[in-house]
C-alpha positions in Angstrom: -24.6 -33.6 32.5 -24.1 -36.4 29.9 -26.1 -34.4 27.3 -23.8 -31.3 27.8 -20.6 -33.3 27.4 -22.0 -35.1 24.4 -22.9 -31.8 22.8 -19.4 -30.6 23.4 -17.5 -33.7 22.3 -19.6 -34.6 19.2 -18.4 -31.6 17.1 -14.8 -32.3 18.2 -15.1 -36.0 17.2 -16.5 -35.1 13.8 -13.8 -32.5 13.2 -10.9 -34.9 14.1 -12.4 -37.8 12.2 -12.5 -35.7 9.0 -8.9 -34.5 9.1 -6.3 -36.9 7.7 -2.8 -36.6 6.3 -2.7 -35.3 2.7 -2.6 -38.2 0.3 -3.4 -38.9 -3.3 -4.3 -36.1 -5.7 -4.5 -33.5 -3.0 -0.8 -34.0 -1.9 0.4 -31.3 -4.4 -1.9 -28.7 -2.9 0.2 -28.1 0.2 3.8 -29.0 0.4 6.5 -28.4 2.9 9.3 -26.2 1.8 12.9 -26.2 2.8 13.7 -24.0 5.8 15.4 -21.4 3.6 14.4 -22.0 0.0 15.4 -18.5 -1.2 18.7 -18.5 0.6 17.5 -15.5 2.6 20.2 -13.6 4.3 19.7 -11.6 7.5 17.2 -8.8 7.3 18.4 -5.2 6.9 16.7 -1.9 7.5 16.9 0.5 4.6 15.8 4.2 4.5 14.9 5.8 1.2 13.8 9.4 0.6 12.2 10.7 -2.6 9.5 13.0 -3.9 6.1 12.0 -5.2 4.7 14.3 -7.9 0.8 14.2 -8.1 0.1 16.2 -11.3 -3.5 16.9 -12.0 -3.1 19.9 -14.3 -1.4 20.5 -17.6 -1.2 18.4 -20.8 0.2 15.3 -19.2 -1.5 14.6 -15.8 -0.4 11.7 -13.8 -3.8 11.5 -12.0 -7.0 10.4 -13.6 -10.3 10.7 -11.7 -12.2 7.4 -12.1 -15.1 7.9 -9.6 -16.8 11.2 -8.7 -18.7 11.6 -5.4 -22.4 12.3 -5.6 -23.3 15.9 -6.2 -25.2 16.2 -3.0 -22.2 15.0 -0.9 -21.8 17.7 1.8 -20.2 15.7 4.6 -19.2 17.6 7.7 -18.7 21.3 7.8 -16.3 21.1 4.8 -16.8 19.2 1.6 -14.4 16.3 2.0 -15.0 14.8 -1.4 -16.0 11.6 0.3 -16.3 8.8 -2.3 -14.0 10.2 -5.0 -11.3 7.9 -6.4 -8.2 8.8 -8.5 -5.9 6.4 -10.4 -2.2 7.5 -10.3 1.0 6.9 -12.2 3.1 9.5 -10.4 6.8 10.1 -10.9 9.2 9.5 -7.9 12.2 11.8 -8.1 15.4 12.3 -6.1 14.7 15.9 -5.4 11.5 18.0 -5.3 12.0 19.6 -8.7 10.1 18.0 -11.5 13.2 17.7 -13.7 15.1 15.9 -10.9 16.4 12.3 -11.5 13.6 9.9 -12.0 13.8 7.0 -9.5 10.6 5.2 -10.3 6.8 5.6 -10.3 4.0 5.4 -7.8 1.2 3.4 -9.4 -2.1 2.7 -7.8 -5.1 4.7 -6.6 -6.3 6.9 -3.7 -9.8 7.5 -2.6 -11.3 10.1 -0.3 -12.4 7.8 2.5 -13.3 10.1 5.4 -16.5 12.0 6.0 -14.9 14.2 8.7 -11.7 15.4 7.1 -9.8 15.1 3.9 -8.5 11.6 4.5 -7.3 9.3 1.8 -7.1 5.6 1.5 -3.9 5.0 -0.5 -3.1 1.8 -2.3 0.0 2.0 -4.4 3.2 0.4 -5.5 6.5 2.2 -5.7 8.0 0.8 -8.8 11.7 1.5 -8.9 13.5 2.0 -12.2 17.1 2.8 -11.4 20.1 1.3 -9.8 20.1 -2.1 -8.1 16.4 -1.7 -7.2 15.4 -1.5 -10.9 12.3 -3.6 -11.3 11.6 -4.0 -7.5 8.5 -2.7 -5.9 7.2 -1.7 -2.5 3.5 -1.8 -1.7 1.9 0.8 0.5 -1.7 0.5 1.9 -3.0 2.9 4.5 -4.7 6.1 5.6 -3.4 9.5 4.7 -5.0 12.5 6.4 -3.5 15.0 3.9 -3.6 18.1 6.0 -1.6 16.6 8.9 2.1 17.7 8.8 3.4 14.1 8.8 1.3 11.1 7.8 2.4 7.5 8.4 1.3 4.5 6.3 2.4 0.9 6.4 4.6 -0.9 3.8 2.8 -4.3 3.5 5.1 -6.1 1.0 7.2 -5.9 -2.1 8.8 -7.8 -4.9 12.2 -8.3 -6.4 14.8 -7.2 -3.8 11.9 -6.2 -1.5 10.4 -9.7 -1.2 8.9 -10.1 2.3 9.3 -6.4 2.9 7.6 -4.7 5.8 7.9 -1.2 7.3 6.4 2.2 7.1 6.5 5.4 5.1 6.2 9.0 6.4 4.7 11.5 4.0 5.0 15.2 4.3 3.7 17.8 1.8 6.5 19.7 0.2 4.3 21.9 -2.0 0.6 22.0 -2.8 -1.0 24.3 -5.4 -4.6 25.1 -4.4 -5.4 26.4 -7.8 -4.3 23.3 -9.8 -4.4 20.6 -7.2 -0.8 19.6 -8.0 1.2 18.3 -5.1 4.8 17.3 -4.4 5.1 15.1 -1.3 8.3 14.0 0.4 8.3 10.3 1.3 10.6 8.8 3.8 10.5 5.0 3.6 11.8 2.7 6.4 11.7 -0.9 5.3 13.0 -4.2 6.5 14.0 -6.6 3.7 16.5 -9.2 2.8 
């Protein structure tokens, strides 16, 4: 019994004996901060709606393919494109028309991450360029099964007026051109921020 308790207590003793208050040169590594260093106000919930234009065709595409899947990739009963990755700099507009007011850009990438269906892994920043949100960003990282009517992805952060942001987006396809691959997607963004 003494051997069992010694085996249990020895690692605890070693762990506690090696922890000490931060002193000397390491004291600048971790510092306490004031309770409200940024003078954060109460959180508010905002809802934004805009249109994401993924333009593959034409003289000025907003999508560039950076990784092609292997030629022998025939996953599932349909070719899902598993493994393909595209980099994007897509316009975000107020209405679905391409010449509508530009609100910002979606910058990042999406990859075809499912072998069973056309399912994207999306990592992108919504970079706003108008109004009081000019220069602020929201970061989205999540799964997008593109043929579902509504897809939900998390907002995992932001910058500027969206520091400490969290929430979700719902994406629904407005138009998709099978011939060119161009798409317009409506994004409804629900975000908590200060």
